N, C-alpha and C positions, 0 to 999 in steps of 0.2 A: 033132441037133436032129429035133421034130417038123415034119412038114409037115400035117400030118390037122389040120381047122377046126376035130374033135373035140376034140382031142388040147388042140392052143391053150385049148379054153376053159377041158376040166378041168382040164388046167396054173392055166390062171388063178384059176381059181375053189378050188384046193388055195389059194393064194398068200392070196384073200381070209380059204381060213379060219382058213391060220395069226395072218399079222394083226390081226383078231379072238376068237384065242385068244388071243395077248400084250399084247390095246387090257385084256382083262378079267383077262388078270392082272395088268393093273396098274394099274388098278383097283381088286382088294381094296388092293393092295400099301399102291394112297391112302386106299381107308380106314382099314384100322390102323396106318399114320401118323397121322389125324387125330384116332380115339382115342385114341391113344397123347400128341398133344397136345391133347388136351380133358383128358384127367387130369391130363398133366403143368400148363394153365391151376386147371384146379380146384387141385389142390398147394396153387400158388403162391400163389397169394388168400387159399386156406388159412392159413399163412405166411404172406397181408402183414396178411392181420387178428389171429394173434397178436400179432404184431407191437405190430400199435398199442395193440393191450387193451395188451401191457404196457407200452407208452408212456407213453399217459395213468394205470397202477396209482404208477410212474414220481413224473411230474408232483400225482400225488395225495403222493405220503409228500411227494415233498421239501415240494409246501401247509406237509403236517401237522406235518409232524419244522419248521420254519420259524415256525413258531405257538407251539408246544410251547416249543421256543428261548426267542420271545422271553416265556413261559406263567414258562418257569422265571429268566427274567432277573429281570424281571421283582418277581420272588420271590423274588429276590437282594437288588438290591436293596432293598426295601421287607424285608429281616434282617439290610440292614448297617446302614438305619437307627436303627432299631432297637434298634441293640447299641446299647449305651451305651459313649465311647472309653476303652481304659483311659489 
């Protein structure tokens, strides 16, 4: 262990330098993680949007088929009314 004040100061600066490097590396990793998180959020939003669009399409199809079914039923009733009884 060094007792010279300059050696103590130099050792302290080396420790500070190592800590600074570790903090810089950690910050770079955090930034990369944040970029990945943003990409995943964007992808999730796209999937949610597509799901909502598909759900709206299914609701539209259901409504259209319901109206079409009602029209076919009405046409069948009219055809049966016009058909003479045996």
